[in-house]
Biopython code that builds the backbone (N, CA, C, O; Angstrom):
import numpy as np
from Bio.PDB.StructureBuilder import StructureBuilder

atoms = [
    (1, "UNK", "N", (-47.437, 18.340, -38.557)),
    (1, "UNK", "CA", (-48.583, 18.880, -38.506)),
    (1, "UNK", "C", (-48.189, 20.409, -38.901)),
    (1, "UNK", "O", (-47.193, 20.976, -38.450)),
    (2, "UNK", "N", (-49.098, 20.985, -39.793)),
    (2, "UNK", "CA", (-48.684, 22.381, -40.165)),
    (2, "UNK", "C", (-49.072, 23.376, -39.336)),
    (2, "UNK", "O", (-49.909, 23.045, -38.496)),
    (3, "UNK", "N", (-48.675, 24.590, -39.330)),
    (3, "UNK", "CA", (-48.975, 25.631, -38.451)),
    (3, "UNK", "C", (-50.422, 25.934, -38.334)),
    (3, "UNK", "O", (-50.959, 26.110, -37.241)),
    (4, "UNK", "N", (-51.109, 26.000, -39.573)),
    (4, "UNK", "CA", (-52.529, 26.266, -39.727)),
    (4, "UNK", "C", (-53.316, 25.231, -39.079)),
    (4, "UNK", "O", (-54.302, 25.629, -38.460)),
    (5, "UNK", "N", (-53.045, 23.789, -39.097)),
    (5, "UNK", "CA", (-53.754, 22.877, -38.494)),
    (5, "UNK", "C", (-53.460, 22.984, -36.913)),
    (5, "UNK", "O", (-54.372, 22.797, -36.108)),
    (6, "UNK", "N", (-52.308, 23.256, -36.554)),
    (6, "UNK", "CA", (-52.061, 23.409, -35.075)),
    (6, "UNK", "C", (-52.847, 24.637, -34.453)),
    (6, "UNK", "O", (-53.514, 24.566, -33.421)),
    (7, "UNK", "N", (-52.684, 25.713, -35.186)),
    (7, "UNK", "CA", (-53.527, 26.937, -34.617)),
    (7, "UNK", "C", (-55.016, 26.598, -34.664)),
    (7, "UNK", "O", (-55.725, 26.924, -33.712)),
    (8, "UNK", "N", (-55.484, 26.014, -35.631)),
    (8, "UNK", "CA", (-56.960, 25.674, -35.634)),
    (8, "UNK", "C", (-57.331, 24.705, -34.459)),
    (8, "UNK", "O", (-58.398, 24.824, -33.857)),
    (9, "UNK", "N", (-56.420, 23.758, -34.164)),
    (9, "UNK", "CA", (-56.647, 22.828, -32.951)),
    (9, "UNK", "C", (-56.521, 23.614, -31.711)),
    (9, "UNK", "O", (-57.340, 23.414, -30.813)),
    (10, "UNK", "N", (-55.549, 24.522, -31.557)),
    (10, "UNK", "CA", (-55.388, 25.360, -30.369)),
    (10, "UNK", "C", (-56.478, 26.179, -30.009)),
    (10, "UNK", "O", (-56.836, 26.285, -28.836)),
    (11, "UNK", "N", (-57.123, 26.863, -31.102)),
    (11, "UNK", "CA", (-58.269, 27.628, -30.907)),
    (11, "UNK", "C", (-59.404, 26.838, -30.432)),
    (11, "UNK", "O", (-60.043, 27.136, -29.423)),
    (12, "UNK", "N", (-59.669, 25.715, -31.257)),
    (12, "UNK", "CA", (-60.763, 24.900, -30.863)),
    (12, "UNK", "C", (-60.674, 24.353, -29.364)),
    (12, "UNK", "O", (-61.654, 24.350, -28.618)),
    (13, "UNK", "N", (-59.471, 23.911, -29.008)),
    (13, "UNK", "CA", (-59.335, 23.652, -27.584)),
    (13, "UNK", "C", (-59.557, 24.574, -26.652)),
    (13, "UNK", "O", (-59.981, 24.238, -25.547)),
    (14, "UNK", "N", (-59.306, 25.837, -26.961)),
    (14, "UNK", "CA", (-59.502, 26.972, -26.107)),
    (14, "UNK", "C", (-61.066, 27.209, -25.958)),
    (14, "UNK", "O", (-61.554, 27.241, -24.829)),
    (15, "UNK", "N", (-61.794, 27.362, -27.000)),
    (15, "UNK", "CA", (-63.186, 27.487, -27.012)),
    (15, "UNK", "C", (-63.981, 26.533, -26.310)),
    (15, "UNK", "O", (-64.938, 26.869, -25.613)),
    (16, "UNK", "N", (-63.535, 25.097, -26.509)),
    (16, "UNK", "CA", (-64.109, 24.090, -25.890)),
    (16, "UNK", "C", (-63.839, 24.165, -24.327)),
    (16, "UNK", "O", (-64.739, 23.955, -23.514)),
    (17, "UNK", "N", (-62.580, 24.469, -23.974)),
    (17, "UNK", "CA", (-62.272, 24.473, -22.464)),
    (17, "UNK", "C", (-63.084, 25.596, -21.736)),
    (17, "UNK", "O", (-63.443, 25.455, -20.567)),
    (18, "UNK", "N", (-63.344, 26.656, -22.432)),
    (18, "UNK", "CA", (-63.860, 27.851, -21.710)),
    (18, "UNK", "C", (-65.344, 27.695, -21.665)),
    (18, "UNK", "O", (-65.944, 28.465, -20.916)),
    (19, "UNK", "N", (-66.075, 26.765, -22.390)),
    (19, "UNK", "CA", (-67.451, 26.567, -22.357)),
    (19, "UNK", "C", (-67.782, 25.682, -21.165)),
    (19, "UNK", "O", (-67.015, 24.732, -21.011)),
    (20, "UNK", "N", (-68.745, 25.807, -20.319)),
    (20, "UNK", "CA", (-68.972, 24.970, -19.166)),
    (20, "UNK", "C", (-69.441, 23.627, -19.709)),
    (20, "UNK", "O", (-70.146, 23.540, -20.714)),
    (21, "UNK", "N", (-68.997, 22.535, -18.966)),
    (21, "UNK", "CA", (-69.428, 21.120, -19.424)),
    (21, "UNK", "C", (-70.700, 20.642, -18.446)),
    (21, "UNK", "O", (-71.139, 21.347, -17.537)),
    (22, "UNK", "N", (-71.143, 19.498, -18.748)),
    (22, "UNK", "CA", (-72.239, 19.044, -18.109)),
    (22, "UNK", "C", (-72.068, 18.991, -16.504)),
    (22, "UNK", "O", (-72.995, 19.293, -15.753)),
    (23, "UNK", "N", (-70.887, 18.607, -16.078)),
    (23, "UNK", "CA", (-70.493, 18.624, -14.582)),
    (23, "UNK", "C", (-70.593, 19.907, -13.972)),
    (23, "UNK", "O", (-71.096, 20.067, -12.860)),
    (24, "UNK", "N", (-70.095, 20.886, -14.717)),
    (24, "UNK", "CA", (-70.110, 22.312, -14.250)),
    (24, "UNK", "C", (-71.364, 22.836, -14.129)),
    (24, "UNK", "O", (-71.627, 23.551, -13.161)),
    (25, "UNK", "N", (-72.308, 22.549, -15.102)),
    (25, "UNK", "CA", (-73.665, 22.979, -15.071)),
    (25, "UNK", "C", (-74.509, 22.339, -14.065)),
    (25, "UNK", "O", (-75.402, 22.955, -13.484)),
    (26, "UNK", "N", (-74.215, 21.007, -13.834)),
    (26, "UNK", "CA", (-74.903, 20.275, -12.612)),
    (26, "UNK", "C", (-74.578, 20.837, -11.329)),
    (26, "UNK", "O", (-75.448, 21.069, -10.489)),
    (27, "UNK", "N", (-73.237, 21.085, -11.132)),
    (27, "UNK", "CA", (-72.815, 21.667, -9.825)),
    (27, "UNK", "C", (-73.382, 23.110, -9.624)),
    (27, "UNK", "O", (-73.799, 23.462, -8.520)),
    (28, "UNK", "N", (-73.392, 23.934, -10.702)),
    (28, "UNK", "CA", (-73.865, 25.207, -10.567)),
    (28, "UNK", "C", (-75.310, 25.205, -10.261)),
    (28, "UNK", "O", (-75.691, 25.903, -9.322)),
    (29, "UNK", "N", (-76.195, 24.481, -10.962)),
    (29, "UNK", "CA", (-77.521, 24.483, -10.786)),
    (29, "UNK", "C", (-77.886, 23.753, -9.355)),
    (29, "UNK", "O", (-78.855, 24.147, -8.706)),
    (30, "UNK", "N", (-77.154, 22.797, -8.953)),
    (30, "UNK", "CA", (-77.410, 22.174, -7.710)),
    (30, "UNK", "C", (-77.060, 23.283, -6.710)),
    (30, "UNK", "O", (-77.865, 23.494, -5.803)),
    (31, "UNK", "N", (-76.009, 23.964, -6.782)),
    (31, "UNK", "CA", (-75.593, 24.892, -5.789)),
    (31, "UNK", "C", (-76.596, 26.116, -5.680)),
    (31, "UNK", "O", (-76.895, 26.619, -4.597)),
    (32, "UNK", "N", (-77.067, 26.529, -6.852)),
    (32, "UNK", "CA", (-77.969, 27.568, -6.861)),
    (32, "UNK", "C", (-79.394, 27.203, -6.279)),
    (32, "UNK", "O", (-80.050, 28.012, -5.623)),
    (33, "UNK", "N", (-79.819, 25.926, -6.570)),
    (33, "UNK", "CA", (-81.073, 25.503, -6.208)),
    (33, "UNK", "C", (-81.057, 25.026, -4.514)),
    (33, "UNK", "O", (-81.996, 25.256, -3.753)),
    (34, "UNK", "N", (-79.919, 24.396, -4.161)),
    (34, "UNK", "CA", (-79.913, 23.710, -2.806)),
    (34, "UNK", "C", (-79.029, 24.302, -1.778)),
    (34, "UNK", "O", (-79.009, 24.077, -0.568)),
    (35, "UNK", "N", (-78.220, 25.191, -2.569)),
    (35, "UNK", "CA", (-77.234, 25.839, -1.497)),
    (35, "UNK", "C", (-75.723, 25.457, -1.789)),
    (35, "UNK", "O", (-75.429, 24.555, -2.573)),
    (36, "UNK", "N", (-74.865, 26.151, -1.153)),
    (36, "UNK", "CA", (-73.428, 25.964, -1.437)),
    (36, "UNK", "C", (-72.967, 24.558, -1.188)),
    (36, "UNK", "O", (-72.294, 23.958, -2.025)),
    (37, "UNK", "N", (-73.301, 24.062, -0.115)),
    (37, "UNK", "CA", (-72.720, 22.768, 0.430)),
    (37, "UNK", "C", (-73.174, 21.556, -0.585)),
    (37, "UNK", "O", (-72.396, 20.669, -0.935)),
    (38, "UNK", "N", (-74.504, 21.643, -0.994)),
    (38, "UNK", "CA", (-74.801, 20.661, -2.023)),
    (38, "UNK", "C", (-73.999, 20.656, -3.279)),
    (38, "UNK", "O", (-73.583, 19.647, -3.849)),
    (39, "UNK", "N", (-73.814, 21.994, -3.676)),
    (39, "UNK", "CA", (-73.089, 22.155, -4.916)),
    (39, "UNK", "C", (-71.587, 21.597, -4.712)),
    (39, "UNK", "O", (-70.994, 20.938, -5.566)),
    (40, "UNK", "N", (-71.101, 21.929, -3.549)),
    (40, "UNK", "CA", (-69.720, 21.585, -3.191)),
    (40, "UNK", "C", (-69.603, 19.984, -3.213)),
    (40, "UNK", "O", (-68.625, 19.419, -3.702)),
    (41, "UNK", "N", (-70.582, 19.370, -2.696)),
    (41, "UNK", "CA", (-70.427, 17.869, -2.693)),
    (41, "UNK", "C", (-70.871, 17.292, -4.056)),
    (41, "UNK", "O", (-70.528, 16.145, -4.341)),
    (42, "UNK", "N", (-71.476, 17.887, -4.753)),
    (42, "UNK", "CA", (-71.675, 17.539, -6.230)),
    (42, "UNK", "C", (-70.458, 17.612, -7.015)),
    (42, "UNK", "O", (-70.235, 16.785, -7.899)),
    (43, "UNK", "N", (-69.585, 18.644, -6.716)),
    (43, "UNK", "CA", (-68.367, 18.698, -7.517)),
    (43, "UNK", "C", (-67.309, 17.828, -7.079)),
    (43, "UNK", "O", (-66.422, 17.433, -7.836)),
    (44, "UNK", "N", (-67.417, 17.461, -5.594)),
    (44, "UNK", "CA", (-66.488, 16.510, -4.963)),
    (44, "UNK", "C", (-66.777, 15.102, -5.715)),
    (44, "UNK", "O", (-65.884, 14.401, -6.191)),
    (45, "UNK", "N", (-68.125, 14.801, -5.748)),
    (45, "UNK", "CA", (-68.531, 13.523, -6.516)),
    (45, "UNK", "C", (-67.944, 13.526, -7.907)),
    (45, "UNK", "O", (-67.404, 12.499, -8.320)),
    (46, "UNK", "N", (-68.011, 14.579, -8.639)),
    (46, "UNK", "CA", (-67.527, 14.596, -9.942)),
    (46, "UNK", "C", (-66.005, 14.321, -10.078)),
    (46, "UNK", "O", (-65.515, 13.699, -11.021)),
    (47, "UNK", "N", (-65.296, 14.856, -9.026)),
    (47, "UNK", "CA", (-63.845, 14.605, -8.976)),
    (47, "UNK", "C", (-63.535, 13.238, -8.722)),
    (47, "UNK", "O", (-62.628, 12.671, -9.329)),
    (48, "UNK", "N", (-64.360, 12.575, -7.706)),
    (48, "UNK", "CA", (-64.110, 11.154, -7.350)),
    (48, "UNK", "C", (-64.315, 10.344, -8.599)),
    (48, "UNK", "O", (-63.495, 9.472, -8.885)),
    (49, "UNK", "N", (-65.475, 10.604, -9.446)),
    (49, "UNK", "CA", (-65.665, 9.868, -10.570)),
    (49, "UNK", "C", (-64.609, 9.978, -11.671)),
    (49, "UNK", "O", (-64.357, 9.014, -12.394)),
    (50, "UNK", "N", (-64.003, 11.143, -11.792)),
    (50, "UNK", "CA", (-62.810, 11.507, -12.604)),
    (50, "UNK", "C", (-61.603, 10.720, -12.205)),
    (50, "UNK", "O", (-60.839, 10.262, -13.055)),
    (51, "UNK", "N", (-61.420, 10.554, -10.892)),
    (51, "UNK", "CA", (-60.294, 9.723, -10.542)),
    (51, "UNK", "C", (-60.455, 8.343, -10.648)),
    (51, "UNK", "O", (-59.470, 7.612, -10.750)),
    (52, "UNK", "N", (-61.735, 7.857, -10.634)),
    (52, "UNK", "CA", (-62.012, 6.476, -11.002)),
    (52, "UNK", "C", (-61.717, 6.169, -12.440)),
    (52, "UNK", "O", (-61.099, 5.146, -12.734)),
    (53, "UNK", "N", (-62.170, 7.084, -13.416)),
    (53, "UNK", "CA", (-61.841, 7.045, -14.758)),
    (53, "UNK", "C", (-60.318, 6.944, -14.978)),
    (53, "UNK", "O", (-59.863, 6.079, -15.726)),
    (54, "UNK", "N", (-59.531, 7.821, -14.335)),
    (54, "UNK", "CA", (-58.107, 7.939, -14.395)),
    (54, "UNK", "C", (-57.578, 6.542, -14.101)),
    (54, "UNK", "O", (-56.701, 6.039, -14.803)),
    (55, "UNK", "N", (-58.142, 5.896, -13.016)),
    (55, "UNK", "CA", (-57.644, 4.502, -12.484)),
    (55, "UNK", "C", (-57.941, 3.522, -13.508)),
    (55, "UNK", "O", (-57.135, 2.617, -13.720)),
    (56, "UNK", "N", (-59.035, 3.614, -14.172)),
    (56, "UNK", "CA", (-59.336, 2.605, -15.230)),
    (56, "UNK", "C", (-58.321, 2.645, -16.230)),
    (56, "UNK", "O", (-57.734, 1.620, -16.575)),
    (57, "UNK", "N", (-58.064, 3.832, -16.743)),
    (57, "UNK", "CA", (-57.145, 4.119, -17.771)),
    (57, "UNK", "C", (-55.660, 3.615, -17.502)),
    (57, "UNK", "O", (-54.944, 3.058, -18.334)),
    (58, "UNK", "N", (-55.340, 3.907, -16.210)),
    (58, "UNK", "CA", (-54.107, 3.573, -15.795)),
    (58, "UNK", "C", (-53.871, 2.137, -15.572)),
    (58, "UNK", "O", (-52.745, 1.641, -15.619)),
    (59, "UNK", "N", (-55.015, 1.437, -15.314)),
    (59, "UNK", "CA", (-54.855, -0.022, -15.209)),
    (59, "UNK", "C", (-54.831, -0.624, -16.559)),
    (59, "UNK", "O", (-54.565, -1.824, -16.631)),
    (60, "UNK", "N", (-55.067, 0.027, -17.614)),
    (60, "UNK", "CA", (-54.963, -0.528, -19.040)),
    (60, "UNK", "C", (-56.132, -1.324, -19.520)),
    (60, "UNK", "O", (-56.062, -2.190, -20.392)),
    (61, "UNK", "N", (-57.330, -0.925, -18.814)),
    (61, "UNK", "CA", (-58.654, -1.658, -19.252)),
    (61, "UNK", "C", (-58.827, -1.426, -20.748)),
    (61, "UNK", "O", (-59.324, -2.317, -21.437)),
    (62, "UNK", "N", (-58.454, -0.315, -21.261)),
    (62, "UNK", "CA", (-58.810, 0.037, -22.693)),
    (62, "UNK", "C", (-57.917, -1.017, -23.533)),
    (62, "UNK", "O", (-58.433, -1.657, -24.450)),
    (63, "UNK", "N", (-56.718, -1.152, -23.225)),
    (63, "UNK", "CA", (-55.893, -2.139, -24.051)),
    (63, "UNK", "C", (-56.559, -3.660, -23.827)),
    (63, "UNK", "O", (-56.596, -4.484, -24.741)),
    (64, "UNK", "N", (-56.980, -3.866, -22.737)),
    (64, "UNK", "CA", (-57.636, -5.251, -22.548)),
    (64, "UNK", "C", (-58.757, -5.307, -23.458)),
    (64, "UNK", "O", (-58.892, -6.285, -24.193)),
    (65, "UNK", "N", (-59.623, -4.284, -23.475)),
    (65, "UNK", "CA", (-60.783, -4.341, -24.217)),
    (65, "UNK", "C", (-60.515, -4.356, -25.737)),
    (65, "UNK", "O", (-61.237, -4.989, -26.507)),
    (66, "UNK", "N", (-59.446, -3.634, -26.138)),
    (66, "UNK", "CA", (-59.013, -3.613, -27.711)),
    (66, "UNK", "C", (-58.589, -4.998, -27.965)),
    (66, "UNK", "O", (-58.823, -5.387, -29.109)),
    (67, "UNK", "N", (-58.022, -5.832, -27.176)),
    (67, "UNK", "CA", (-57.455, -7.203, -27.658)),
    (67, "UNK", "C", (-58.493, -8.191, -27.400)),
    (67, "UNK", "O", (-58.460, -9.214, -28.084)),
    (68, "UNK", "N", (-59.461, -8.047, -26.478)),
    (68, "UNK", "CA", (-60.306, -9.151, -26.135)),
    (68, "UNK", "C", (-61.774, -8.806, -26.591)),
    (68, "UNK", "O", (-62.423, -7.947, -25.993)),
    (69, "UNK", "N", (-62.248, -9.460, -27.603)),
    (69, "UNK", "CA", (-63.636, -9.079, -28.281)),
    (69, "UNK", "C", (-64.739, -9.605, -27.191)),
    (69, "UNK", "O", (-65.807, -9.007, -27.061)),
    (70, "UNK", "N", (-64.408, -10.774, -26.408)),
    (70, "UNK", "CA", (-65.376, -11.130, -25.555)),
    (70, "UNK", "C", (-65.551, -10.147, -24.463)),
    (70, "UNK", "O", (-66.688, -9.791, -24.154)),
    (71, "UNK", "N", (-64.528, -9.690, -23.866)),
    (71, "UNK", "CA", (-64.650, -8.652, -22.791)),
    (71, "UNK", "C", (-65.520, -7.407, -23.310)),
    (71, "UNK", "O", (-66.454, -6.936, -22.661)),
    (72, "UNK", "N", (-65.111, -6.950, -24.519)),
    (72, "UNK", "CA", (-65.729, -5.711, -25.200)),
    (72, "UNK", "C", (-67.271, -6.135, -25.357)),
    (72, "UNK", "O", (-68.152, -5.349, -25.011)),
    (73, "UNK", "N", (-67.549, -7.296, -25.846)),
    (73, "UNK", "CA", (-68.881, -7.722, -26.066)),
    (73, "UNK", "C", (-69.766, -7.763, -24.754)),
    (73, "UNK", "O", (-70.933, -7.375, -24.714)),
    (74, "UNK", "N", (-69.034, -8.299, -23.651)),
    (74, "UNK", "CA", (-69.851, -8.451, -22.307)),
    (74, "UNK", "C", (-70.106, -7.105, -21.850)),
    (74, "UNK", "O", (-71.198, -6.873, -21.333)),
    (75, "UNK", "N", (-69.107, -6.036, -21.989)),
    (75, "UNK", "CA", (-69.304, -4.745, -21.394)),
    (75, "UNK", "C", (-70.512, -4.038, -22.315)),
    (75, "UNK", "O", (-71.458, -3.415, -21.835)),
    (76, "UNK", "N", (-70.296, -4.249, -23.626)),
    (76, "UNK", "CA", (-71.464, -3.663, -24.462)),
    (76, "UNK", "C", (-72.868, -4.089, -24.148)),
    (76, "UNK", "O", (-73.798, -3.287, -24.065)),
    (77, "UNK", "N", (-72.984, -5.387, -23.976)),
    (77, "UNK", "CA", (-74.306, -5.999, -23.643)),
    (77, "UNK", "C", (-74.728, -5.615, -22.239)),
    (77, "UNK", "O", (-75.923, -5.451, -21.995)),
    (78, "UNK", "N", (-73.788, -5.463, -21.292)),
    (78, "UNK", "CA", (-74.126, -5.027, -19.988)),
    (78, "UNK", "C", (-74.668, -3.493, -20.016)),
    (78, "UNK", "O", (-75.511, -3.064, -19.228)),
    (79, "UNK", "N", (-74.099, -2.793, -20.966)),
    (79, "UNK", "CA", (-74.602, -1.369, -21.089)),
    (79, "UNK", "C", (-76.049, -1.438, -21.752)),
    (79, "UNK", "O", (-76.959, -0.716, -21.344)),
    (80, "UNK", "N", (-76.200, -2.260, -22.700)),
    (80, "UNK", "CA", (-77.612, -2.427, -23.274)),
    (80, "UNK", "C", (-78.583, -2.740, -22.257)),
    (80, "UNK", "O", (-79.615, -2.080, -22.137)),
    (81, "UNK", "N", (-78.245, -3.896, -21.387)),
    (81, "UNK", "CA", (-79.187, -4.348, -20.448)),
    (81, "UNK", "C", (-79.493, -3.219, -19.371)),
    (81, "UNK", "O", (-80.634, -3.083, -18.930)),
    (82, "UNK", "N", (-78.445, -2.423, -18.965)),
    (82, "UNK", "CA", (-78.581, -1.419, -18.027)),
    (82, "UNK", "C", (-79.422, -0.192, -18.697)),
    (82, "UNK", "O", (-80.243, 0.381, -17.981)),
    (83, "UNK", "N", (-79.272, 0.168, -19.845)),
    (83, "UNK", "CA", (-80.158, 1.251, -20.564)),
    (83, "UNK", "C", (-81.659, 0.627, -20.518)),
    (83, "UNK", "O", (-82.636, 1.261, -20.119)),
    (84, "UNK", "N", (-81.687, -0.523, -20.921)),
    (84, "UNK", "CA", (-83.187, -1.031, -20.975)),
    (84, "UNK", "C", (-83.805, -1.100, -19.522)),
    (84, "UNK", "O", (-85.005, -0.874, -19.363)),
    (85, "UNK", "N", (-82.964, -1.419, -18.452)),
    (85, "UNK", "CA", (-83.526, -1.428, -17.079)),
    (85, "UNK", "C", (-83.887, 0.079, -16.895)),
    (85, "UNK", "O", (-85.039, 0.320, -16.534)),
    (86, "UNK", "N", (-83.091, 1.045, -17.089)),
    (86, "UNK", "CA", (-83.468, 2.455, -16.933)),
    (86, "UNK", "C", (-84.639, 2.792, -17.562)),
    (86, "UNK", "O", (-85.493, 3.433, -16.949)),
    (87, "UNK", "N", (-84.820, 2.410, -18.833)),
    (87, "UNK", "CA", (-86.140, 2.679, -19.590)),
    (87, "UNK", "C", (-87.336, 2.125, -18.898)),
    (87, "UNK", "O", (-88.351, 2.805, -18.743)),
    (88, "UNK", "N", (-87.223, 0.867, -18.473)),
    (88, "UNK", "CA", (-88.239, 0.154, -17.789)),
    (88, "UNK", "C", (-88.632, 0.879, -16.446)),
    (88, "UNK", "O", (-89.805, 1.010, -16.095)),
    (89, "UNK", "N", (-87.557, 1.336, -15.728)),
    (89, "UNK", "CA", (-87.869, 2.117, -14.525)),
    (89, "UNK", "C", (-88.629, 3.417, -14.762)),
    (89, "UNK", "O", (-89.499, 3.840, -14.001)),
    (90, "UNK", "N", (-88.210, 4.042, -15.934)),
    (90, "UNK", "CA", (-88.869, 5.429, -16.265)),
    (90, "UNK", "C", (-90.398, 5.055, -16.764)),
    (90, "UNK", "O", (-91.330, 5.799, -16.459)),
    (91, "UNK", "N", (-90.580, 4.002, -17.457)),
    (91, "UNK", "CA", (-91.930, 3.481, -18.051)),
    (91, "UNK", "C", (-92.798, 3.285, -16.787)),
    (91, "UNK", "O", (-93.938, 3.750, -16.780)),
    (92, "UNK", "N", (-92.266, 2.555, -15.618)),
    (92, "UNK", "CA", (-93.209, 2.239, -14.672)),
    (92, "UNK", "C", (-93.349, 3.370, -13.477)),
    (92, "UNK", "O", (-94.150, 3.209, -12.557)),
    (93, "UNK", "N", (-92.512, 4.507, -13.574)),
    (93, "UNK", "CA", (-92.537, 5.587, -12.765)),
    (93, "UNK", "C", (-94.035, 6.119, -12.754)),
    (93, "UNK", "O", (-94.692, 6.235, -13.788)),
    (94, "UNK", "N", (-94.499, 6.421, -11.527)),
    (94, "UNK", "CA", (-95.687, 7.081, -11.344)),
    (94, "UNK", "C", (-95.482, 8.581, -11.535)),
    (94, "UNK", "O", (-94.686, 9.172, -10.806)),
    (95, "UNK", "N", (-96.217, 9.269, -12.552)),
    (95, "UNK", "CA", (-95.856, 10.808, -12.356)),
    (95, "UNK", "C", (-96.490, 11.442, -11.267)),
    (95, "UNK", "O", (-97.604, 11.128, -10.847)),
    (96, "UNK", "N", (-95.744, 12.373, -10.792)),
    (96, "UNK", "CA", (-96.304, 13.159, -9.533)),
    (96, "UNK", "C", (-96.493, 14.649, -9.989)),
    (96, "UNK", "O", (-95.728, 15.220, -10.767)),
    (97, "UNK", "N", (-97.562, 15.190, -9.435)),
    (97, "UNK", "CA", (-98.145, 16.519, -9.552)),
    (97, "UNK", "C", (-97.174, 17.502, -8.876)),
    (97, "UNK", "O", (-96.712, 17.185, -7.780)),
    (98, "UNK", "N", (-96.841, 18.633, -9.427)),
    (98, "UNK", "CA", (-96.063, 19.688, -8.582)),
    (98, "UNK", "C", (-97.091, 20.423, -7.686)),
    (98, "UNK", "O", (-98.237, 20.740, -8.003)),
    (99, "UNK", "N", (-96.513, 20.617, -6.600)),
    (99, "UNK", "CA", (-97.456, 21.427, -5.412)),
    (99, "UNK", "C", (-97.152, 22.836, -5.581)),
    (99, "UNK", "O", (-96.082, 23.286, -5.170)),
    (100, "UNK", "N", (-98.073, 23.611, -6.192)),
    (100, "UNK", "CA", (-97.892, 24.904, -6.428)),
    (100, "UNK", "C", (-98.829, 25.597, -5.490)),
    (100, "UNK", "O", (-99.101, 26.754, -5.809)),
    (101, "UNK", "N", (-99.465, 25.060, -4.232)),
    (101, "UNK", "CA", (-100.239, 25.747, -3.570)),
    (101, "UNK", "C", (-99.602, 26.790, -2.680)),
    (101, "UNK", "O", (-100.236, 27.774, -2.296)),
    (102, "UNK", "N", (-98.344, 26.563, -2.357)),
    (102, "UNK", "CA", (-97.603, 27.638, -1.474)),
    (102, "UNK", "C", (-97.402, 28.959, -2.328)),
    (102, "UNK", "O", (-97.151, 30.019, -1.754)),
    (103, "UNK", "N", (-97.504, 28.887, -3.582)),
    (103, "UNK", "CA", (-97.081, 30.003, -4.508)),
    (103, "UNK", "C", (-95.796, 30.020, -4.905)),
    (103, "UNK", "O", (-95.031, 29.078, -4.694)),
    (104, "UNK", "N", (-95.459, 31.125, -5.525)),
    (104, "UNK", "CA", (-93.911, 31.196, -6.069)),
    (104, "UNK", "C", (-93.094, 31.312, -4.964)),
    (104, "UNK", "O", (-93.421, 31.976, -3.979)),
    (105, "UNK", "N", (-91.887, 30.615, -5.075)),
    (105, "UNK", "CA", (-90.814, 30.653, -4.125)),
    (105, "UNK", "C", (-90.024, 32.037, -4.326)),
    (105, "UNK", "O", (-89.758, 32.458, -5.451)),
    (106, "UNK", "N", (-89.704, 32.647, -3.258)),
    (106, "UNK", "CA", (-88.906, 33.889, -3.322)),
    (106, "UNK", "C", (-87.429, 33.530, -3.708)),
    (106, "UNK", "O", (-86.848, 32.590, -3.166)),
    (107, "UNK", "N", (-86.877, 34.271, -4.612)),
    (107, "UNK", "CA", (-85.554, 33.997, -5.002)),
    (107, "UNK", "C", (-84.469, 34.386, -4.145)),
    (107, "UNK", "O", (-83.419, 33.753, -4.038)),
    (108, "UNK", "N", (-84.774, 35.527, -3.494)),
    (108, "UNK", "CA", (-83.607, 36.065, -2.559)),
    (108, "UNK", "C", (-82.675, 36.933, -3.149)),
    (108, "UNK", "O", (-82.694, 37.120, -4.366)),
    (109, "UNK", "N", (-81.761, 37.552, -2.321)),
    (109, "UNK", "CA", (-80.755, 38.432, -2.951)),
    (109, "UNK", "C", (-79.746, 37.606, -3.785)),
    (109, "UNK", "O", (-79.354, 36.504, -3.399)),
    (110, "UNK", "N", (-79.351, 38.164, -4.917)),
    (110, "UNK", "CA", (-78.274, 37.495, -5.660)),
    (110, "UNK", "C", (-77.027, 37.107, -5.090)),
    (110, "UNK", "O", (-76.482, 36.036, -5.357)),
    (111, "UNK", "N", (-76.516, 38.057, -4.222)),
    (111, "UNK", "CA", (-75.156, 37.836, -3.492)),
    (111, "UNK", "C", (-75.307, 36.740, -2.535)),
    (111, "UNK", "O", (-74.311, 36.054, -2.304)),
    (112, "UNK", "N", (-76.445, 36.467, -1.927)),
    (112, "UNK", "CA", (-76.543, 35.484, -0.826)),
    (112, "UNK", "C", (-77.222, 34.237, -1.457)),
    (112, "UNK", "O", (-77.439, 33.280, -0.714)),
    (113, "UNK", "N", (-77.542, 34.174, -2.648)),
    (113, "UNK", "CA", (-78.380, 33.080, -3.211)),
    (113, "UNK", "C", (-77.501, 31.709, -3.244)),
    (113, "UNK", "O", (-78.035, 30.619, -3.042)),
    (114, "UNK", "N", (-76.124, 31.850, -3.511)),
    (114, "UNK", "CA", (-75.304, 30.633, -3.577)),
    (114, "UNK", "C", (-75.114, 30.092, -2.223)),
    (114, "UNK", "O", (-74.886, 28.885, -2.131)),
    (115, "UNK", "N", (-75.179, 30.845, -1.104)),
    (115, "UNK", "CA", (-74.861, 30.365, 0.230)),
    (115, "UNK", "C", (-75.876, 29.949, 0.938)),
    (115, "UNK", "O", (-75.649, 29.676, 2.117)),
    (116, "UNK", "N", (-77.202, 29.799, 0.430)),
    (116, "UNK", "CA", (-78.271, 29.316, 1.516)),
    (116, "UNK", "C", (-78.291, 27.863, 1.540)),
    (116, "UNK", "O", (-79.046, 27.269, 2.309)),
]
sb = StructureBuilder()
sb.init_structure("model")
sb.init_model(0)
sb.init_chain("A")
sb.init_seg("    ")
for serial, (resi, resn, name, xyz) in enumerate(atoms, 1):
    if name == "N":
        sb.init_residue(resn, " ", resi, " ")
    sb.init_atom(name, np.array(xyz, "f"), 0.0, 1.0, " ", f" {name:<3s}", serial, name[0])
structure = sb.get_structure()
């Protein structure tokens, strides 16, 4: 690998790692909206899911799927069925109206906002 390619890769990795991901944004918004402990448990759940992904990789499931087209097809079609089920649930969901009768919600002081 040339030095220019390595430096471009290094800079790209830094830029990507400094920007917040979906999990960080979910934890922050949950913490700001519902308080510190909800955001804390959201982050714990994300770490447990990450540990599960690491366990799947360590077990060699990727190598199994690469060699078995049947297993790969089964997982692929299970994913398709799951997405169709989610779409059906969204289609059947009854929309609810927002209750604005109480008026706007007070935001509070910025320093104590995360700890409510």
